[in-house]
N, C-alpha and C positions, 0 to 999 in steps of 0.2 A: 504494500500500500504506500503510495506517495503522500508526502506531507508538505504542504506549503504554509509558510508563516510570513506575513508581511505586516508592517506597521507604518502609518503615516500620521503626521500631525497637520491639522487644518486650522487655519486662522479664522474660525467662526465659533460662536458659542455651541455648547454641547447639543442643545435642543435643535439648533439649526442643522447641524450635521446629521443628527438622528432623523429628524423630520424628512430631510431630503432623501436619505437612504431608504426610507420606507416607501418611497415613490418608485416601486419596482418597475413599473411600465416605462420609466424614463432611463433605465439602465443603458439602453442602446446609445444614449447621448454621450456617455463617457466610457463605456466598456467596449473596447475595440472588437471583440469577438462575439458580442451579444447582438444578434440581428433584430430580435423581437422578444418582448415579454408580454405576458397577459396574466393579470391577476384574476384567477378563477373564483377564489373564495378568500376570506381573510387570511387563511393559513395555507393557501395553495397557489403556486405561481408556475406558469408554463414558460419555459425558456426555449428560444431557438438560437443556436450558436452556429457560427461558421469558423472553423479552425483548419488551416491547411487545405482549404478547398472542400472539406467535409462538413456537410450541414447536418446538424442533429437537433432534435426536439426532445426535451425531457421536462418532467414536472417535479417540482420540489415542494415538500410540505414543511412549513415552519413548525418546528417542534417546540420552540420556546421563543417568546418575544416579551421583553421587559422594557417598557419605554425608557429611553435615554440610557440604557445599559447594555442589552444584548439581543441579538437575533441569531437563532440556531436553526439549521435546516437539514433535511435529508432527502436525497433523490428517491422518488417513489417508484420509478419505472424499473429500476434495478439497483442493486447496492453499489453503484459506481462512485458516489461521493456524498460527503456530508461536511458541514462546516459551521463556523460561527463568526460573527463580527461583534466585537465589544467596543463600547464607546466610553471614554474616560476623559473628564475635564482635566486640562493641564494649565488652566488659567481661566479668567472670566470670559475671554474671547478666543479660546483655543481648545481643540479637542483632539485626542488621540484615537484613531481607529486601528484596532488590532484584529487582523483576519487570520483564521486558521482553516485550512481545507485539507481533508483527507480524501484521497480518491484512488480508484483502481484503474490503471491504464487498461484499455480493452483490446488493444492490438499492438503489434510491433512498433508501428509509427508512434503511438502514444507513449509506449515504454521508452523509446529512444528519446523522444521529446522531454519526458520526465527526467531521464538520466542526465541530459544536458541542461536541466533546470529551465527549459523553455516555459513550463507551466508557472514557475516562480516569477520569471521575467514578465509574463503576461499579467499576473495578479499585481505585481509591482507597478506596471504601467497603468492598469485600471485604477489603482489607488491614486497615482499621480494625476491621472485625468480627472478623477473625482475632486481632488484638492483644487485643481485649477477651476473646475466647473463651479464648485460651491463658493470658492473665494471670490470669483468674479461676480456671482449673483448676490452674495452676502445675505441671502434669505432663501428659505426653502420654498419650493413651488407647491407644497402641501405637506401633509403629515398624517400619520395614523398613530394614535396613542393607546390602542387596545392592548390588552395583555393576553398572551397565549402561554399558559403555564406549562412548564415541563412536567411530564408524568412523574409524580412523587418528588417534584422539584429536583430531579437528578437526571442523569443520562439514561437512555434506554438500557434495559438489562443486558449485561455483558459488554457494554460499550463504555469506555472511559470518557470522562469529560475531555474535550479537545485540548484544554489547557494543561491536562495532566501529562507528565513526560511519558513518551512511548515506552512500553515494556519490551525487553529484548529477550 
């Protein structure tokens, strides 16, 4: 399983960064490989991505969402990936976004890309794009402050929290 971990600080208040991130249908405006997103339900988002000429559609279920703190998701179509983004204030007008994604490369091309950290580079670039996007706007285009509690306020059975160190 490949693991990606990236962090970026944005020069906007916590609630502005969080509110903008909850606008999933606008992800294509700053994520290079996301062609389209569709929010199906409060906790269900369909993504269409194009990576290396390969177009894929998958659905992610939000497993936990705590306003201004965390969003965790899991791919529903196959156990290909899951992840989380955490939001932390680093000042009155600055926020740290901390992203962790765990995923299973499905073919040789994805495995090679992961080996050469192309997945990490892609997430790094998406966060840099988000930083530029939100800092230019200085306000969110909307926001959703509903809570989606994690089952038993913990990870699914047998799955460590993404912030836990991997076991070897």
